C-alpha positions as CSV (number, residue, x, y, z in Angstrom):
1,M,-15.5,-12.2,-0.3
2,D,-13.4,-15.3,-0.6
3,S,-13.1,-17.8,2.2
4,R,-11.0,-16.9,5.2
5,Y,-7.3,-17.4,4.5
6,D,-4.7,-18.6,6.9
7,I,-2.3,-15.8,5.9
8,A,-2.8,-12.5,4.0
9,I,0.5,-11.0,2.7
10,V,0.6,-7.3,1.7
11,G,3.4,-6.6,-0.6
12,S,5.2,-8.4,-3.5
13,G,8.8,-7.4,-3.0
14,P,11.4,-9.8,-1.6
15,A,9.8,-9.9,1.9
16,G,6.3,-10.6,0.6
17,L,7.4,-13.2,-2.0
18,S,9.6,-15.0,0.5
19,A,6.7,-15.1,2.9
20,A,4.4,-16.5,0.2
21,L,7.0,-19.2,-0.7
22,N,7.2,-20.4,2.9
23,A,3.4,-20.2,3.4
24,K,3.1,-22.4,0.3
25,I,5.7,-24.9,1.6
26,R,3.9,-25.0,5.0
27,N,0.7,-25.8,3.2
28,K,-1.2,-22.8,4.5
29,S,-4.0,-21.1,2.5
30,F,-2.8,-17.6,1.7
31,I,-3.3,-14.6,-0.6
32,I,-0.6,-12.1,-1.6
33,F,-1.4,-8.6,-2.7
34,G,1.0,-6.6,-4.9
35,N,1.9,-5.4,-8.3
36,N,2.2,-7.3,-11.6
37,N,5.8,-6.2,-11.9
38,L,6.4,-7.3,-8.3
39,S,8.6,-4.4,-7.2
40,D,9.2,-1.0,-8.9
41,K,12.2,-0.4,-6.6
42,I,14.0,-3.6,-7.7
43,E,13.0,-3.2,-11.3
44,K,14.9,0.2,-11.4
45,A,18.1,-1.1,-9.7
46,P,21.0,-0.8,-12.3
47,K,23.1,-3.4,-10.6
48,V,22.7,-6.1,-7.9
49,N,25.8,-7.9,-6.7
50,N,25.2,-8.6,-3.0
51,Y,22.3,-11.1,-3.2
52,L,23.5,-14.6,-2.3
53,G,23.3,-16.9,-5.3
54,F,22.8,-14.1,-7.7
55,T,26.3,-13.4,-8.9
56,S,25.6,-10.3,-11.1
57,G,23.0,-8.5,-13.1
58,T,20.3,-5.9,-12.9
59,G,17.3,-5.5,-10.7
60,K,15.2,-6.6,-13.6
61,N,17.2,-9.8,-13.9
62,L,16.6,-10.5,-10.2
63,L,12.9,-9.9,-10.6
64,E,12.8,-12.4,-13.5
65,S,14.3,-15.0,-11.1
66,F,11.7,-14.2,-8.5
67,Q,8.9,-14.5,-11.1
68,N,10.2,-17.8,-12.4
69,H,10.4,-19.1,-8.8
70,I,6.8,-18.1,-7.9
71,N,5.5,-19.4,-11.2
72,K,7.0,-22.8,-10.5
73,M,5.4,-22.8,-7.0
74,G,2.0,-21.8,-8.5
75,I,1.8,-18.5,-6.6
76,E,-0.2,-15.7,-8.2
77,I,-0.2,-12.0,-7.2
78,V,-3.5,-10.3,-6.6
79,N,-3.0,-6.9,-8.2
80,E,-5.1,-4.8,-5.7
81,R,-4.1,-2.2,-3.2
82,I,-5.2,-2.8,0.4
83,N,-6.5,0.4,1.9
84,T,-7.2,-0.6,5.5
85,I,-6.7,-3.7,7.7
86,Y,-8.9,-4.2,10.8
87,S,-8.1,-6.6,13.6
88,M,-11.3,-8.4,14.6
89,G,-9.7,-10.4,17.4
90,D,-9.3,-13.9,16.0
91,Y,-9.0,-12.7,12.3
92,F,-8.4,-9.6,10.2
93,T,-10.6,-7.9,7.6
94,L,-8.7,-6.4,4.7
95,M,-10.5,-3.6,2.7
96,V,-10.0,-3.2,-1.0
97,N,-12.2,-0.5,-2.4
98,Q,-15.7,-2.0,-2.4
99,K,-14.5,-5.5,-1.5
100,M,-13.0,-7.2,1.5
101,Y,-11.0,-10.2,2.4
102,E,-10.5,-12.1,5.7
103,A,-7.4,-13.8,7.1
104,K,-6.4,-15.4,10.4
105,T,-3.0,-13.7,10.2
106,V,-1.4,-10.8,8.3
107,I,2.1,-10.2,7.1
108,L,2.9,-6.6,6.2
109,A,5.7,-6.3,3.6
110,T,4.7,-2.9,2.2
111,G,8.2,-1.5,1.8
112,V,8.8,2.2,2.5
113,E,6.7,5.0,1.1
114,Y,9.2,7.6,-0.1
115,T,6.5,10.3,-0.7
116,K,6.7,12.8,2.2
117,P,3.3,13.8,3.6
118,L,2.0,17.2,2.5
119,K,1.9,20.0,5.1
120,G,-1.5,19.5,6.8
121,E,-2.0,15.9,5.5
122,E,-1.5,14.1,8.8
123,E,-3.3,16.8,10.8
124,F,-6.5,16.4,8.8
125,I,-6.7,12.6,8.5
126,G,-10.3,11.7,9.2
127,K,-11.2,15.4,8.9
128,G,-11.4,15.6,5.1
129,V,-8.2,13.7,4.2
130,G,-8.4,10.1,3.2
131,Y,-6.5,7.4,1.3
132,C,-9.3,5.4,-0.3
133,A,-11.6,7.5,-2.6
134,T,-14.0,4.7,-3.5
135,C,-14.4,3.8,0.2
136,D,-15.4,7.2,1.3
137,A,-17.0,8.6,-1.9
138,P,-20.6,8.4,-0.5
139,L,-19.6,10.9,2.2
140,Y,-19.0,13.5,-0.5
141,K,-22.2,13.3,-2.5
142,G,-22.8,16.6,-4.3
143,K,-19.6,18.1,-2.8
144,R,-16.2,19.2,-4.1
145,V,-13.5,16.6,-4.0
146,T,-9.8,16.8,-4.8
147,I,-7.9,13.6,-5.7
148,I,-4.1,13.8,-5.6
149,S,-2.9,10.6,-7.3
150,Y,0.7,9.3,-7.5
151,N,-0.1,6.6,-10.1
152,E,-2.6,5.6,-12.9
153,A,-4.6,3.5,-10.6
154,G,-6.1,6.7,-9.1
155,E,-7.9,7.4,-12.4
156,E,-10.3,4.6,-11.9
157,E,-11.1,5.8,-8.4
158,A,-11.5,9.4,-9.6
159,N,-14.0,8.2,-12.3
160,F,-16.0,6.4,-9.6
161,V,-16.0,9.4,-7.3
162,S,-17.2,11.7,-10.1
163,E,-20.4,9.8,-10.3
164,L,-21.3,10.8,-6.7
165,A,-19.5,14.1,-6.0
166,G,-20.7,17.4,-7.3
167,E,-17.3,18.3,-8.7
168,V,-14.0,16.4,-8.9
169,F,-10.5,17.9,-9.3
170,F,-7.7,15.4,-10.3
171,V,-4.1,16.3,-9.5
172,P,-1.7,13.9,-11.2
173,M,1.7,13.5,-9.6
174,Y,2.9,11.5,-12.7
175,K,3.0,12.0,-16.4
176,G,0.7,10.1,-18.8
177,D,-2.5,10.1,-20.8
178,Y,-5.3,10.4,-18.3
179,K,-8.3,8.2,-18.8
180,L,-10.8,10.3,-16.9
181,N,-14.5,11.2,-17.3
182,D,-15.1,14.5,-19.1
183,S,-16.6,16.0,-15.9
184,I,-13.3,15.8,-14.0
185,N,-11.1,18.8,-13.9
186,V,-7.4,18.1,-14.2
187,I,-4.9,20.4,-12.4
188,K,-1.3,20.0,-13.5
189,E,0.2,21.9,-10.6
190,T,2.2,20.8,-7.5
191,P,0.2,20.7,-4.2
192,I,2.2,21.8,-1.2
193,E,-0.3,22.2,1.7
194,I,-3.8,21.1,2.8
195,I,-5.5,23.9,4.7
196,G,-8.4,24.1,7.1
197,E,-9.6,24.7,10.6
198,S,-11.7,21.9,12.1
199,K,-11.8,20.2,8.7
200,V,-10.2,20.5,5.2
201,S,-11.2,23.6,3.2
202,K,-8.5,24.3,0.7
203,V,-5.5,22.9,-1.2
204,L,-2.6,25.3,-1.7
205,F,-0.4,24.8,-4.8
206,K,3.2,25.8,-5.4
207,N,2.2,28.5,-7.9
208,G,0.3,30.2,-5.1
209,E,-3.2,29.2,-6.3
210,E,-5.7,27.9,-3.8
211,L,-8.5,25.4,-4.5
212,E,-11.5,25.2,-2.3
213,T,-12.5,21.6,-1.5
214,D,-14.6,19.6,0.9
215,G,-12.2,16.6,0.9
216,V,-8.8,15.5,-0.3
217,F,-7.9,11.9,-1.2
218,L,-4.2,11.1,-1.5
219,L,-3.8,7.9,-3.7
220,K,-0.2,6.8,-3.1
221,N,1.7,3.7,-4.0
222,A,1.4,2.5,-0.4
223,V,-0.8,3.6,2.5
224,P,1.2,4.7,5.5
225,P,1.4,1.8,8.1
226,T,-0.4,3.7,10.8
227,Q,-3.3,4.3,8.5
228,L,-3.2,0.9,7.0
229,V,-3.5,-0.9,10.4
230,P,-5.1,1.2,13.1
231,G,-3.2,0.8,16.4
232,L,0.0,-0.5,14.9
233,E,3.1,0.6,16.9
234,I,5.7,2.6,15.1
235,E,9.3,3.2,16.1
236,D,11.7,5.6,14.4
237,G,9.3,5.8,11.4
238,H,9.1,2.0,10.9
239,I,6.8,-0.8,12.1
240,K,8.1,-2.1,15.4
241,V,8.7,-5.8,15.5
242,D,10.6,-8.4,17.6
243,R,13.0,-11.0,16.3
244,L,10.1,-13.2,15.2
245,M,8.7,-10.3,13.1
246,K,5.7,-9.9,15.5
247,T,4.1,-6.5,15.8
248,N,2.2,-5.3,18.8
249,I,-1.1,-6.6,17.3
250,K,-1.8,-10.3,17.8
251,G,-1.5,-12.3,14.6
252,C,0.0,-9.4,12.7
253,F,3.6,-9.7,11.5
254,A,5.8,-7.4,9.4
255,A,9.0,-7.8,7.3
256,G,11.3,-6.0,4.9
257,D,12.0,-2.3,4.5
258,C,8.8,-1.3,6.4
259,I,10.4,-2.5,9.6
260,G,13.7,-0.6,9.2
261,T,17.2,-0.3,7.8
262,P,19.3,-1.6,6.1
263,Y,17.1,-1.5,3.0
264,Q,18.6,-4.6,1.4
265,Y,16.8,-7.2,-0.7
266,I,18.5,-10.2,1.0
267,K,17.6,-8.9,4.4
268,S,14.0,-8.4,3.4
269,A,13.8,-11.9,1.9
270,G,15.1,-13.4,5.2
271,E,12.6,-11.5,7.3
272,G,9.8,-12.6,5.0
273,N,10.9,-16.2,5.7
274,V,10.8,-15.6,9.5
275,A,7.4,-13.8,9.3
276,A,5.9,-16.7,7.4
277,L,7.3,-19.3,9.9
278,S,6.0,-17.2,12.8
279,A,2.6,-17.0,11.2
280,A,2.5,-20.7,10.6
281,S,3.5,-21.4,14.3
282,Y,0.8,-18.9,15.5
283,L,-1.8,-20.8,13.4
284,G,-0.6,-24.1,14.9
């Protein structure tokens, strides 16, 4: 674990990057978690013409401008996915697989997870459904585990789990060449429901087949806010904040698409600015 940071920023889109820039300007120690390409959503945008100062171009062009800016400011992205954030009162603990980080404040800039939950997913959270395979793998020693992964990062977690679990089934929700241990069973079918009574017992697929399992891990591009930060207040499907980007949890701020519409890059960047200024003011 590194030293305790003043600010931990989760997300590397416009909101997260703007927050990082302002944390740097305010001379606060900070860490920002995200992706090497900064934002998949922006990268895929065919045209951007409503971002002040950026007269025309593609999302990829805008990302290049973002990258150049943070490079000049000496800001580096930590390419790790935060699985859970716990409020410890005066600071936060951020869990990343087998590691953890500490920060006095947190800024959530996670964007919006467009993957709808599977039927039964939310019902069985903590009863066989989880979002961090490496965190909970020891609970499934010798048992049957199903990993539904929406990206390649899930392959590493699956390989880790296979060393402990009795049998691992990997369900890729993406196309690619899977770098998995030989003992892992790959199922190229679409899951539609997680079934059980008091706990998970099966996964139902679109083709009608059922897979018996003791646990299901859903490895998405982003962990749902309510699972990421226990106790976080949600309103209309988004993180509830005030004008200063404060959430209901002391020292926790949020900005960008995760706090609501409109889903606009320039709006997110502005909110990231406000969140960083509020965090700096909170720190004193």
